[in-house]
Steps between C-alpha positions, in 0.01 A plus 500: 500500500247771574151380603214610273158583643232269356235766461717780357318494163166556670645773721658683208180466298297654782748788529484570126120501522514734802743740325281503189186560707665783696559677167150420369658327198326234300691191388509660155666814635764303689554289190554816293739653751702181563491325163374183672180348355170526686473120503843463661430776752170330597679166545767665715246690715311177569826328608467238224853549369836605634606797285856536373731779611466666159119518534509622860753774411265626227203498739695670780627768259142570390423573865814718530679265736783249501460123488631479857246758621214305338617174661561669837151655500358157425680331788573747777290645778746766621731544796863601546645152526460241228624159611650268239205263539259787414690637197297457181664258257392461142620265228467574127344185357669570165864525614515378861612854599442537875444844653493562880376840615715585806366842595216556746206706377576866567483841347877492432588519131759216543424135428739206532444187289702180487489310171613155405519433126562134405819422308449562131171685549420841350234750595431823312315815599397796288629852572151595628553279806787728608325832433415565866816366669874521535682183594825332586583130485752320719595148387522263799596181316516347152556700184261744339497668162277805516410660168390862535393626156804427282749467786585161654634496859671178618469478878700280736424446872541822696448729197244778535339673201300824498255500210482796267202651322206264444558261212402149405692261726586131505635300794689184406643254755804383308549192725600246597338615829186713542556876521400625845483879531363784703309786334458836676215704344425863570163629382448844361 
């Protein structure tokens, strides 16, 4: 099992506040751009709740970044080597979805993310979360049904899928084991 940092909610909240402040946005403006209520944004920024993946994707998209970039900026200080013990790990409190950011902070457009989705769990993301990236997924273990718009891809271990144009997507770990997969993202 992947270890989860105890203060990740506070760290993510501080990063969201910093990103909002850098842009001179009010809570109301971020709420309008992300579709997340001002009350929820305030609670997240103060570290009083652990936001779901769906909420963080909407907030990250409002900033013009990926979820993994937002989490990486919250946790990383930079450097060319990122040891396993230093890789930011985040768990979605709604689904148990665990995301480990593997890539060191750099100006490269490539990011590597390892995801573990519990057996039977589903997580959905809107097309807007893919507007700034291209990605491929490589299934390490388990079984994964990936719905891309109206198309369902059934992945077995070793399968690699290149995503098409941005569309609403759903990841479903069919079971009986968790789906463990690597995502390679390219920004731009």
